[in-house]
C-alpha positions as CSV (number, residue, x, y, z in Angstrom):
1,M,20.3,-9.7,-51.9
2,L,17.5,-7.5,-52.6
3,P,16.6,-4.9,-50.7
4,S,13.1,-6.1,-50.1
5,E,14.5,-9.3,-48.5
6,N,17.2,-6.8,-46.6
7,V,14.5,-5.6,-45.2
8,T,12.9,-8.4,-44.1
9,V,15.7,-9.8,-42.3
10,R,16.2,-6.5,-40.5
11,L,12.6,-6.7,-39.4
12,Q,13.2,-10.2,-37.7
13,A,16.5,-9.6,-36.0
14,A,14.5,-6.2,-34.7
15,L,11.5,-8.0,-33.8
16,S,13.6,-11.1,-32.2
17,A,15.6,-8.7,-30.5
18,A,12.5,-6.7,-29.0
19,G,10.4,-10.5,-27.9
20,D,7.8,-9.3,-30.4
21,L,5.7,-10.9,-32.9
22,A,4.1,-8.9,-35.6
23,Y,1.7,-10.3,-37.8
24,E,-0.6,-10.0,-41.0
25,W,-4.0,-11.5,-40.9
26,D,-5.8,-12.0,-44.1
27,L,-9.7,-12.0,-42.6
28,Q,-10.7,-13.4,-45.3
29,S,-8.9,-16.7,-45.8
30,D,-8.4,-16.3,-42.0
31,A,-4.7,-17.0,-42.6
32,I,-1.9,-15.5,-40.3
33,S,1.8,-14.8,-41.4
34,W,4.2,-14.4,-38.4
35,H,7.4,-12.2,-38.1
36,G,9.6,-13.1,-34.9
37,S,10.5,-15.6,-32.9
38,V,7.5,-17.4,-32.5
39,D,9.5,-20.2,-30.8
40,T,11.5,-18.0,-28.2
41,A,8.5,-15.7,-27.7
42,L,5.6,-18.5,-27.0
43,G,7.5,-21.5,-27.5
44,I,5.9,-23.0,-30.1
45,D,7.7,-24.3,-32.8
46,D,5.7,-25.1,-35.2
47,R,4.1,-22.0,-37.0
48,L,1.1,-23.4,-38.7
49,A,-0.2,-24.6,-34.8
50,I,-1.1,-20.8,-34.7
51,G,-1.5,-20.3,-38.7
52,T,-5.1,-19.3,-38.6
53,G,-7.7,-16.9,-36.6
54,R,-9.2,-19.7,-35.5
55,A,-6.3,-22.0,-34.3
56,F,-4.8,-18.9,-32.5
57,A,-8.1,-18.3,-30.7
58,G,-8.4,-21.6,-29.5
59,R,-5.3,-21.0,-27.9
60,I,-6.9,-18.2,-25.8
61,N,-8.0,-18.3,-22.5
62,P,-11.7,-18.9,-22.6
63,E,-12.4,-16.3,-19.9
64,D,-10.5,-13.4,-21.8
65,L,-12.0,-14.1,-25.4
66,P,-15.1,-12.2,-25.4
67,Q,-13.3,-9.0,-24.3
68,R,-10.9,-9.5,-27.4
69,Q,-13.8,-10.8,-29.4
70,D,-15.7,-6.7,-28.7
71,R,-12.2,-5.0,-29.4
72,L,-11.8,-7.2,-32.3
73,S,-15.3,-6.0,-33.5
74,E,-14.6,-2.4,-32.9
75,S,-11.2,-2.5,-34.7
76,R,-13.1,-3.4,-37.9
77,R,-15.5,-0.2,-37.9
78,G,-11.4,1.2,-38.2
79,A,-11.0,1.6,-34.3
80,V,-7.7,0.8,-33.6
81,Y,-7.1,-2.7,-31.4
82,E,-5.7,-3.2,-28.4
83,S,-6.2,-6.2,-26.1
84,E,-4.6,-8.1,-23.4
85,Y,-5.3,-11.4,-22.7
86,R,-4.0,-14.8,-21.7
87,L,-2.9,-17.0,-24.3
88,R,-1.0,-20.9,-24.1
89,S,2.1,-21.1,-24.9
90,G,4.1,-24.6,-25.9
91,D,4.4,-25.8,-22.5
92,G,0.8,-25.6,-21.5
93,R,0.7,-22.9,-19.2
94,F,-0.5,-19.6,-20.1
95,C,1.3,-16.4,-20.6
96,W,0.0,-12.6,-20.6
97,V,0.3,-10.8,-24.1
98,E,-0.2,-7.3,-24.9
99,D,-1.9,-7.7,-28.5
100,R,-2.0,-4.1,-30.2
101,G,-3.7,-3.7,-34.3
102,Q,-5.4,-2.0,-36.7
103,C,-7.8,-3.2,-39.7
104,E,-7.1,-2.3,-43.0
105,L,-10.5,-1.8,-44.7
106,D,-11.3,-1.6,-48.4
107,G,-13.0,0.9,-50.9
108,A,-16.1,-0.2,-49.5
109,G,-15.3,0.1,-45.8
110,R,-15.0,-3.5,-45.6
111,A,-12.1,-4.8,-43.3
112,V,-9.7,-7.5,-44.8
113,R,-6.6,-7.6,-43.3
114,M,-5.5,-6.7,-39.6
115,L,-1.8,-5.8,-39.0
116,G,-0.5,-5.8,-36.0
117,V,2.2,-6.5,-32.9
118,V,1.6,-9.2,-30.2
119,R,4.1,-8.8,-26.7
120,V,4.4,-11.0,-24.0
121,I,4.3,-9.0,-20.8
122,T,3.6,-11.9,-18.0
123,A,6.3,-10.3,-16.1
124,R,4.7,-6.8,-16.6
125,K,1.2,-8.0,-15.4
126,A,2.6,-10.0,-12.3
127,A,4.0,-6.7,-11.1
128,E,0.9,-5.2,-11.7
129,L,-1.0,-7.7,-10.0
130,R,1.5,-7.5,-6.6
131,L,1.0,-3.6,-6.4
132,E,-2.6,-4.4,-6.5
133,R,-2.5,-6.5,-3.8
134,L,0.2,-4.5,-2.5
135,A,-2.6,-1.5,-2.1
136,N,-5.7,-3.5,-1.2
137,F,-4.3,-6.8,0.7
138,D,-1.9,-7.0,4.1
139,D,1.0,-8.3,2.9
140,L,1.2,-10.8,6.2
141,T,-2.4,-12.6,5.9
142,G,-3.4,-11.9,3.2
143,H,-6.4,-9.9,4.5
144,F,-7.6,-6.7,3.4
145,N,-5.5,-3.9,4.6
146,K,-7.2,-0.8,6.5
147,L,-8.1,1.5,3.8
148,K,-9.5,-1.5,1.4
149,L,-11.7,-2.6,4.7
150,R,-12.3,0.7,5.1
151,E,-14.1,1.1,1.7
152,A,-15.8,-2.3,2.4
153,V,-17.5,-0.6,5.2
154,H,-18.2,2.7,3.0
155,Q,-20.3,1.0,0.4
156,V,-21.9,-1.5,2.8
157,V,-23.6,1.5,4.5
158,G,-24.1,3.2,1.7
159,E,-26.4,-0.1,0.6
160,G,-28.7,0.9,3.2
161,G,-29.3,-2.9,3.8
162,P,-29.9,-4.6,7.4
163,S,-28.5,-3.6,10.2
164,G,-24.7,-5.0,10.7
165,A,-21.6,-4.6,13.2
166,Y,-18.1,-4.0,12.8
167,L,-15.9,-5.7,15.3
168,A,-12.5,-4.4,16.7
169,I,-10.0,-7.3,17.6
170,G,-6.8,-6.8,19.1
171,I,-4.3,-9.7,20.3
172,D,-3.6,-9.0,23.9
173,N,0.3,-8.9,25.0
174,M,1.4,-8.5,21.5
175,T,4.4,-6.2,22.8
176,M,5.6,-9.1,25.1
177,I,5.2,-12.0,22.3
178,N,7.6,-9.8,20.3
179,D,10.0,-9.2,23.2
180,A,9.7,-13.2,24.9
181,F,9.5,-15.1,21.3
182,G,11.0,-12.7,18.8
183,Y,9.5,-11.6,15.7
184,E,8.9,-14.7,13.3
185,A,7.3,-16.2,16.5
186,A,4.9,-13.0,16.5
187,D,4.0,-13.0,12.5
188,G,2.9,-16.6,13.0
189,V,0.7,-15.7,16.2
190,I,-0.9,-13.0,13.8
191,I,-1.7,-15.3,10.7
192,E,-3.2,-17.7,12.6
193,V,-5.3,-15.6,15.1
194,G,-6.4,-14.1,10.9
195,R,-7.1,-17.8,9.9
196,R,-9.3,-18.6,13.2
197,L,-11.1,-15.3,13.0
198,E,-12.4,-16.0,9.4
199,A,-12.7,-19.6,9.9
200,C,-15.9,-17.9,12.1
201,L,-17.0,-15.9,9.7
202,D,-19.9,-17.0,6.7
203,A,-19.0,-15.8,3.1
204,K,-20.5,-12.3,3.2
205,D,-18.5,-11.1,6.2
206,L,-15.4,-9.3,5.6
207,I,-12.3,-9.3,7.9
208,G,-8.6,-7.2,7.7
209,R,-5.8,-6.4,9.9
210,V,-5.8,-2.9,10.5
211,G,-2.9,-2.0,12.3
212,G,0.4,-4.6,13.5
213,D,-1.9,-6.3,16.2
214,R,-5.7,-5.5,15.4
215,F,-8.6,-6.5,12.9
216,G,-11.6,-5.4,12.0
217,I,-14.3,-7.8,10.8
218,L,-17.6,-6.6,9.0
219,L,-20.5,-8.6,9.6
220,R,-22.8,-7.5,7.0
221,S,-26.2,-8.1,8.6
222,C,-26.1,-8.7,12.1
223,A,-29.1,-7.9,14.5
224,E,-27.9,-6.1,17.4
225,D,-29.1,-8.8,20.0
226,M,-26.5,-11.1,18.4
227,I,-23.4,-9.1,18.3
228,A,-22.2,-10.6,22.1
229,S,-22.7,-14.7,20.9
230,A,-20.5,-13.5,17.8
231,A,-18.1,-11.7,19.4
232,A,-18.2,-14.1,22.2
233,R,-17.7,-17.2,19.4
234,L,-14.5,-15.4,18.1
235,L,-13.1,-15.3,21.8
236,G,-13.0,-18.5,22.1
237,A,-11.7,-19.4,19.2
238,I,-8.3,-17.9,19.9
239,S,-8.6,-19.0,23.4
240,E,-9.7,-22.1,23.0
241,D,-6.5,-23.8,22.1
242,P,-3.1,-22.9,21.4
243,I,-0.9,-21.7,18.7
244,A,1.6,-23.7,17.6
245,T,5.0,-21.9,16.4
246,A,8.6,-22.7,15.7
247,V,9.5,-22.0,19.6
248,G,6.7,-23.9,20.8
249,P,2.9,-23.3,21.8
250,I,1.7,-19.9,22.9
251,Y,-1.7,-19.7,24.6
252,I,-3.2,-16.0,22.8
253,T,-6.1,-14.2,24.0
254,V,-7.8,-11.3,22.2
255,S,-10.2,-8.6,23.6
256,L,-12.8,-7.0,21.4
257,G,-14.7,-4.0,20.7
258,S,-18.2,-3.7,19.0
259,I,-20.7,-1.7,17.1
260,A,-24.0,-1.9,15.5
261,F,-24.4,0.4,12.3
262,P,-26.2,2.6,11.7
263,R,-27.7,3.1,14.5
264,Q,-24.8,4.3,16.5
265,A,-22.7,5.6,13.3
266,A,-23.8,6.0,10.0
267,T,-20.5,6.8,8.9
268,A,-17.8,4.2,7.5
269,Q,-14.9,6.7,9.3
270,D,-17.2,6.7,12.6
271,I,-17.8,3.3,12.5
272,M,-14.1,2.3,12.8
273,T,-13.1,4.8,15.1
274,R,-15.9,4.1,17.7
275,A,-15.0,0.7,17.4
276,E,-11.4,1.5,18.6
277,T,-13.0,3.3,21.5
278,A,-15.0,0.4,22.8
279,L,-11.7,-2.1,22.0
280,A,-10.0,0.4,24.6
281,E,-12.3,0.0,26.9
282,A,-12.2,-4.0,26.6
283,K,-7.7,-3.5,27.1
284,R,-9.1,-1.3,30.1
285,A,-11.2,-3.6,31.6
286,G,-8.7,-6.7,31.8
287,R,-8.5,-8.0,28.5
288,D,-9.9,-11.2,26.8
289,C,-13.1,-10.0,26.7
290,V,-16.2,-7.8,24.5
291,A,-16.6,-4.0,25.1
292,A,-20.0,-2.7,23.2
293,Y,-20.1,1.1,22.2
294,Q,-22.8,2.9,23.7
295,L,-23.8,6.0,23.4
296,T,-25.2,6.7,26.6
297,D,-27.1,10.8,27.4
298,S,-24.2,11.7,28.6
299,K,-22.5,11.0,25.6
300,R,-24.7,12.4,23.2
301,G,-24.2,15.8,25.5
302,E,-20.4,15.4,25.1
303,H,-20.7,15.3,22.0
304,R,-23.0,17.9,20.8
305,A,-20.5,20.0,22.7
306,G,-17.6,18.6,21.1
307,M,-19.3,19.9,18.1
308,A,-19.9,23.6,19.3
309,I,-16.1,23.2,19.9
310,G,-15.2,22.0,16.4
311,E,-17.1,24.8,15.4
312,R,-15.4,27.7,17.2
313,V,-11.6,26.5,16.0
314,Q,-13.0,26.2,12.3
315,R,-14.1,29.4,13.1
316,A,-10.8,30.7,14.8
317,L,-8.4,29.2,11.8
318,K,-10.4,30.9,9.5
319,E,-10.0,34.1,11.4
320,G,-6.3,33.7,12.2
321,R,-6.9,33.5,15.9
322,L,-4.9,29.6,16.2
323,L,-1.0,30.8,17.1
324,F,1.4,29.1,19.4
325,A,2.9,29.4,22.8
326,F,6.6,28.7,22.6
327,Q,8.4,27.0,25.3
328,P,12.1,26.5,25.2
329,V,14.1,23.0,25.4
330,V,17.2,23.9,26.8
331,H,21.0,21.7,27.0
332,S,21.0,20.3,30.8
333,A,24.8,21.3,31.1
334,S,24.9,24.8,30.1
335,G,21.3,25.5,30.3
336,A,21.2,27.7,26.4
337,V,17.9,26.9,24.6
338,D,18.2,24.1,21.6
339,Y,15.1,24.6,20.8
340,Y,11.5,25.9,21.4
341,E,8.5,23.6,21.5
342,C,5.1,24.9,19.5
343,L,2.4,24.4,21.9
344,L,-1.2,25.7,19.8
345,R,-2.9,28.2,21.5
346,M,-6.5,29.3,20.3
347,R,-7.5,33.1,20.7
348,E,-11.3,33.2,21.7
349,E,-13.2,36.3,20.3
350,D,-13.1,38.0,23.5
351,G,-9.2,37.7,23.7
352,T,-9.0,34.7,26.3
353,I,-6.0,32.3,25.4
354,V,-7.6,28.5,25.5
355,P,-4.6,25.8,25.7
356,A,-4.8,22.6,23.5
357,G,-5.7,20.7,25.7
358,A,-9.2,22.4,25.6
359,F,-10.4,22.0,22.3
360,V,-7.5,19.0,20.4
361,P,-8.6,16.3,22.2
362,M,-11.9,16.5,20.6
363,I,-11.0,17.9,17.0
364,E,-9.0,14.5,17.2
365,Q,-12.9,12.6,17.7
366,L,-14.5,15.1,15.0
367,G,-11.8,14.2,12.6
368,L,-10.3,17.8,12.2
369,I,-7.2,16.9,13.5
370,R,-5.0,16.6,10.0
371,N,-6.2,20.1,9.1
372,I,-5.0,21.9,12.3
373,D,-1.6,19.6,11.9
374,R,-1.3,21.0,8.4
375,F,-1.6,24.2,9.9
376,V,0.6,24.0,12.3
377,L,3.0,22.9,10.0
378,E,2.9,25.6,7.9
379,L,2.8,28.4,10.7
380,A,6.1,26.8,11.8
381,V,7.7,26.6,8.7
382,E,6.7,30.1,8.0
383,E,8.3,30.7,11.3
384,L,11.4,29.3,10.5
385,A,11.9,30.8,7.0
386,A,11.2,34.6,8.6
387,S,13.6,34.5,11.7
388,P,16.9,32.3,10.8
389,G,18.9,31.2,14.1
390,F,16.8,29.0,15.8
391,N,14.7,25.3,16.6
392,L,11.6,24.8,16.6
393,G,9.5,21.7,17.6
394,F,6.0,20.5,17.1
395,N,3.9,17.6,17.9
396,I,1.2,15.7,15.8
397,S,-1.4,13.6,16.5
398,G,-1.5,10.0,16.2
399,L,-4.3,10.3,13.2
400,T,-2.0,12.8,11.2
401,A,1.1,10.3,11.5
402,A,-0.5,7.6,9.4
403,D,-1.6,10.4,7.0
404,Q,-0.1,10.6,3.4
405,P,-1.5,13.9,2.3
406,W,0.6,15.4,5.6
407,L,3.4,13.7,5.1
408,H,3.5,14.9,1.6
409,A,3.2,18.4,2.1
410,C,5.6,18.4,4.4
411,V,8.1,17.0,1.5
412,S,7.1,19.6,-0.9
413,L,7.5,22.3,1.8
414,L,10.8,20.9,2.9
415,T,12.4,19.3,0.0
416,G,15.2,21.7,-1.0
417,K,15.2,23.8,2.2
418,P,17.9,22.1,4.6
419,H,18.0,25.3,6.6
420,I,14.6,25.1,7.3
421,A,14.0,21.2,8.0
422,N,17.5,21.4,9.9
423,R,15.7,23.6,12.8
424,I,13.1,21.4,12.6
425,V,11.7,19.0,15.7
426,V,8.5,16.7,14.7
427,E,7.3,14.9,18.0
428,I,5.3,11.7,17.8
429,T,3.5,9.8,20.9
430,E,5.3,6.2,21.9
431,T,1.5,5.1,21.6
432,T,1.3,6.3,18.5
433,A,4.4,4.8,17.5
434,L,2.8,1.5,18.6
435,R,0.0,1.6,17.4
436,D,1.3,1.3,13.2
437,F,4.8,0.1,14.1
438,E,5.9,-0.3,10.7
439,D,3.8,3.2,9.3
440,S,5.6,4.7,12.1
441,G,9.0,3.8,10.7
442,R,8.3,4.9,7.2
443,F,6.7,8.0,8.7
444,V,10.2,8.4,11.2
445,K,12.3,7.6,8.1
446,T,10.9,9.9,5.2
447,L,11.2,13.2,7.7
448,R,14.8,12.0,9.0
449,D,15.4,12.1,4.9
450,L,14.4,16.0,4.7
451,G,16.8,16.6,7.6
452,C,14.0,16.8,10.0
453,R,15.0,15.6,13.8
454,V,11.8,13.2,15.1
455,A,11.3,12.7,18.7
456,L,9.6,10.3,20.8
457,D,6.9,12.1,23.4
458,D,5.7,10.3,26.6
459,F,8.4,7.5,26.7
460,G,8.0,5.4,29.0
461,A,4.4,5.6,29.6
462,G,3.8,3.0,26.7
463,F,5.3,-0.1,26.3
464,T,8.5,0.6,23.8
465,S,11.2,-2.3,23.6
466,V,14.8,-2.1,22.5
467,R,13.3,-3.3,19.6
468,H,11.0,-0.6,19.2
469,L,13.5,1.9,19.2
470,Q,16.2,0.4,17.2
471,A,13.3,-0.4,14.1
472,L,12.1,3.2,14.5
473,G,15.0,5.4,13.9
474,V,14.5,8.5,16.2
475,D,16.5,10.5,17.4
476,T,15.1,11.7,20.9
477,V,13.3,10.9,23.4
478,K,11.3,12.7,25.8
479,I,10.8,11.1,28.9
480,D,6.9,11.4,30.2
481,G,6.4,13.8,32.7
482,S,5.2,11.8,35.6
483,F,8.4,9.9,36.2
484,V,10.0,14.0,36.8
485,R,7.4,15.6,38.7
486,N,8.5,15.3,42.3
487,L,11.6,13.6,41.1
488,A,13.0,14.5,44.8
489,D,10.3,12.4,47.0
490,H,10.2,9.8,44.9
491,P,13.5,7.4,44.8
492,E,11.7,4.5,42.8
493,N,11.5,7.3,39.7
494,Q,15.2,7.8,40.4
495,V,16.1,4.4,40.0
496,F,13.2,3.8,36.7
497,L,15.4,6.9,35.2
498,R,18.3,5.5,35.5
499,H,17.9,2.3,33.8
500,L,15.9,4.1,31.3
501,L,18.3,6.5,30.1
502,G,21.5,3.7,30.2
503,L,19.1,1.7,27.7
504,V,18.4,5.1,25.5
505,H,21.7,6.5,25.7
506,G,23.2,2.9,24.7
507,L,20.9,3.1,21.6
508,G,23.0,6.0,20.7
509,L,19.9,8.6,21.2
510,K,19.4,11.3,23.1
511,T,16.6,12.5,26.1
512,V,14.7,15.1,26.9
513,A,13.4,15.5,30.4
514,E,9.7,17.6,30.4
515,C,7.9,18.6,33.4
516,V,11.0,20.0,35.3
517,E,9.8,22.2,37.7
518,T,12.4,22.8,40.9
519,A,16.1,23.5,41.5
520,E,16.3,20.2,42.8
521,E,14.5,17.8,40.3
522,M,16.7,19.7,37.6
523,A,19.9,18.7,39.8
524,I,19.1,14.9,39.8
525,L,18.4,14.6,36.1
526,R,22.0,16.5,35.3
527,Q,23.5,14.3,37.7
528,Q,21.4,11.7,36.0
529,G,23.1,12.4,32.6
530,V,19.9,13.4,31.1
531,D,20.5,16.0,28.1
532,F,17.5,18.3,27.2
533,M,15.4,19.2,29.8
534,Q,11.5,20.9,29.6
535,G,9.9,22.9,32.1
536,Y,8.4,25.6,34.0
537,Y,11.8,25.7,36.0
538,F,13.4,26.6,32.4
539,G,10.0,29.0,31.1
540,K,6.6,29.0,30.7
541,P,5.5,28.8,26.7
542,V,4.4,32.1,26.0
543,I,3.4,33.5,22.9
544,E,5.8,36.2,22.7
545,R,8.6,35.4,20.0
546,S,12.4,36.5,22.2
547,W,13.9,36.0,19.0
548,S,11.6,38.2,16.4
549,T,10.0,41.8,16.3
550,R,6.8,40.7,14.8
551,S,3.7,40.0,17.0
552,P,2.1,37.3,17.0
553,D,-1.0,38.8,15.1
554,E,1.3,39.8,12.2
555,M,2.3,35.4,12.6
556,A,-0.8,34.0,12.4
557,A,-1.8,36.2,9.3
558,K,0.8,34.8,7.0
559,P,-0.5,31.6,6.0
560,A,-3.9,32.7,5.3
561,R,-4.4,31.3,2.5
562,L,-3.5,28.2,3.8
563,R,-6.3,28.8,6.6
564,R,-9.1,29.3,3.5
565,S,-8.4,26.2,1.6
566,L,-8.4,24.0,5.1
567,S,-11.4,25.6,6.5
568,S,-13.2,25.2,3.4
569,A,-12.1,21.7,3.3
570,A,-13.0,21.0,6.1
571,C,-16.7,22.0,5.7
């Protein structure tokens, strides 16, 4: 065998093994010579079927021909040629191919030959399309996801067109549907509700699924006096007929919150947040109704006061006047401290200490809470790194529990540091966990994989079911203080606690009773089997550290770099 023939055989074998096709395209005669298994790669038995440039182009999807021609024109001027397009294979179906090559030029700079490689990439394109869809669309309903819908609202607002409306829609009693009929039936309900809502919309309007049982609808051009009728039409479409499921027909209602833009809000974040506020009002009003967001004079005054609070908090963050007060969480049996909960405080310029309840709700509304929660995370890690031998817990807001940058920062700070992560208890509220249940489950898993403990705060105030607790994967539940206060005078609360503890302990979880203030309450809780307790009986929140000789000011000054970066980001 001649050496050149040997090289050709080896080249053919290599191309066949890789599933690639090499080609030489004579641009003068239009003839194409193929190397590799055309039959295996493209299912084309006769190489003559793609033996010329014209014949090959005839198999390319017409939608992809213009961009391929543009790339070819560029390559004839010396540029490297790269193009992806759909090609009709031997069975008549289109497959995706990647075509890469380069022109050979003659002495006059004219393109005479194209040398290149074609590779079938159908599987890769399918995966890319799948990832793109997951990034933009809800996997269950096929509608926009929350991020994509927010982008759409932002774009519409930015265009400055006619006034429009945004509607926040929540399915009523979804937890009961889950518990009574199972997740398969509940998923069927969500899908059908989305379908009925979409059927009521014009082509220019948009719908997205923004949470487990919640949808958002963007009405691009809707006069304010028409919002009520549009909302009523949507309510009627849901409640008029039952939804058929595998377990039988289920009657469904929804609640709806509406807002007009740009009059009542001018940013996508404000529009969606205020519509959710109106939706909460509709739920409180008895469900199956509409509540419109209203900015009254009193609310306008509250907003101004809130802005002033926001400015004070940002200034305190920059100047190192945000700090922790620590309250012990103790073992019920021994009274030994298990961990200290970090409760945020703000020191005013005159030295007055302000509790978190006086400013956190407002900074949540202003969208500053993520920066504050990032500061809390950083400061807690600093505390733990500086003083071994004790544990800290801290609460994060519902917004932060769905905030990927915060979670990424947590992973960055704690990866490879189990001696710190194992001493952290992160608390999320029950209402937060239920709002975006799947996201909350992933959030909890990430924290536990790092070594942190996770506690479900305010347990009993919401509607968490056994399935929810099992799926969330938390370590501990903190029983809401409303069931603990004056426990000795409320036998019904003692009965509730007994059943609650049986449920939680049956799942292998630990319990913390909050707001324990008397020896009598402590005795009852200990008898009922509560694992840990927290409250004024064991210690009020104090700024002084029993385990450290350093002052609060010294610790507050530690993350100065973070304060500067967060403060500038907030501005």
